[in-house]
Phi, psi and omega in degrees: 000128179257118183250143177292150180278119180238150180269082176286141168283169180301317182288329175295316180298319179294318179296318178301315181294322181292318177294319178299321179295318178297316179296322180298323179292338178268359178103012178239110182255100183282345177282323183256002181055049180234143174226149171234156182304149179292140179247162180287151176080185177074029180301135184219138173232139180220151180235137171248111186241153179175155179285173180305135179087004182275351175098022180297315182293321177299317180293316178301315180298320181292321177295320176300314180300318180295318178293321178297318179292336178284346180100008177291134183274133178273128176266118186262340186094348178284317181198140175235117179282187178299129183279136172261134184297333182270358184268126177269148185230159178222136171237133180249119192237157171217154183291334185231161176299319183296316179295321178294323181292329176299318178291317180299324178294342177259014176086010180258121186284076184267156174221177181271160179300321180300322183288344176267321180292323178247123185251149182286146174254118184268147169301135185306323181293316182281340173297329176300319179295317181298316179297323176294318182298321183274001174092016182260358184206167177283164178302126185269169170240114185237128180301131179094349178247117180282168176299324179296320179294319177295322178296320178296318179298316181296318180295320179296313183295327179299330183262335189239345179054038177235116179294312178300321178297321179294318179293327175295322177296335177278358177100013181260156172256162180302324181290346177283318189248346176253117184266348180168192182223146178225150177289138182299134180259326184254145180291163175257221189227269183255134178232131170252131181237114177273161181052043184288350175295343180275350184286141170261175187298322181294316178298320179298318178296318178299317181293323179293331175289330184272322186244112175293335176240116188228128177240120179263137174241121185206167182247112183290349182269356181281180180278135180284158176303153180300145178070020175242016173054038177080005183263143174263158182296331181282350177296334183279350180286146177295154185308318181299342182255015173242115182254120185257131175257150178245170186300137172267125178263113180259123187297321185267332188245024178306134184258126176294335178293315177292325176303315180294320180299316182284336177296335181293347179288345180292114184296339182271354186287126176266167178299317182298319179293323178294319180295328174294326176294322176298315179299318180295317179297320180294328179286340183255337189217130183288352178281350173242126184239123174271108189250136178271000180202160177279137176270112183295329181294330177286331183294341182293336182234337176226117186293149170292135183263125186228169175263315189263142178297324180298320177295316179303314183294319180296319181291323177296316179299318179294322178299313181294322178294321181296326180269001179069033181293136178298152182288337188248010178200166177270155173259141173305134182103349179288138180277145177227162175232129180294129182251016179122173180242119185258088179227143176291165185300329181292345178255031181303322180299319179294320178300313180299320180301311182294317181295319181293334179271008173109353184270067178258165182301130182096351180293137178269130180228161175244128178286127182250351178143167180286153174280187184275354175237149179305134178091349178267147181226145171267128188227155171242117181273112183294132177086350180282150179291327179232086199275343187274118179220161169236136189206148171297131192231147170236101188254124183243127176241111181285147181241147179301136174062022177240134180285323183258138179283158170279133184240096181288331179222135180208107170278168179292333178206157179149203181270135179263144182223149166243166181291147187245017179289339175215148177210163180287153180299323179301316182288340182280350181301140181091348180252156172218149177224157177302308178246133178232129175258122179253125184274094188298325179304329177290322178292324176298320178296321178294322179294318179294330181290338176071021181285147182232139177230122181053040176081004181239135177307132185302323183298327180290320177295317178298314181297319181299310181297317184296311186285335178279001170283346184275122177278323187236311185227138176251124176254111181264102187272126188255348186223159176279071176220152182233128177280147177292147179293154181265010179174180178290167177299131184277154171225336187287355177275355183271088181273141179242115182285319179209157191233043184298327181248019186284091181263136176284170176299326178296320177302314182294325178296319180295325186274341185285000000 
């Protein structure tokens, strides 16, 4: 096995060796590129934890590469062919589409937890094509698919390893070959879970039922899920099964954003002293911007991060006013956040369908226009592999000092949304954007409130999570002011690589 040369820190190297040892005990030897069939029993969970910049993603990617070279098959959630008892498998998961897309952009084939828990059911005729693509069957003959279409599908799969993408290249839509979704009945094998600080106890239990070998990657400094008293699921693991990474200091690429994040660990640091550090960083590095106002043009794609709901609602109202949005309808290009799926139990199949396609609670979407029936909307799901969908919608826009929200679109059932120009820091966990605006007056209010979570001042946890959402630039907003937009709401930045699940609003009406 030929492995790329990487500059592991001592704690990364130790964590790699410890995970490799655990995998070896389950029959997967990544050092010798050997696997043996999975055996019953021996369930194991391990956590790799560390703050932002400690190298968790780098380690996860390296472990994936080693497993891939060993011959372990990656389960993507798009399609699962006939299982061979001697074949070992790996699934790389994240709680949200956005978190999964961050990994995919780094070459790691991640999917969401929903896409693993709920698996697609293929039409029997097109399942023959899928089995052929993954190497489990001979070239099929399917009515309606020419040899040229099958060749296109094969060529696509050779480069992208995506069955839905290959079938789309053959001229099919998702509604042609996927007839529904079902909850997974049989366990898998090895699971890696990124952003595991977002997991609640129930999700952790579900994952342990599916994966006998589970490795969690998480940040202990983030905000814990609601109703868990500041505790993360990996906190319950015994010390030998928690591997802690520390910050990697890169001489050329040191990030002032990470410097600020790690400065929050100082127990003596006050909010005022931290804001002086932000000012100092902004004077030295263009990646930190001390802003006297919120930039409305940035809010269209990355929400302003706030602590209080009242602040969120005021900023959304100001954003819509700045763009001249009508009082009684949405404009194409307005950002939304999925607030859940409101369907009765008899429509459970439809709920699973929407969730598996990326429309889970917290998903960021862009409104593209109304559907062909009242209450339907055309949407782009940010971070999803197949982002274009049409769906029955219940869209709520809260207004300042009003108890009831304004509802521009409301189907009798469907996906519920709130406006996404601003969101709470808690809801932003698991997401990252190139530019992030942090509304500092809200953090100051949290500091003045004196609240503490898991022994740490709440404002520090909020600040840590908020500023580490920024991939490139941090905008530290100091005042209640909003800049006018520099143009109309954009739509041409929403590129679609493939449309395997791109259902129109008419498709959704037929399926609902």
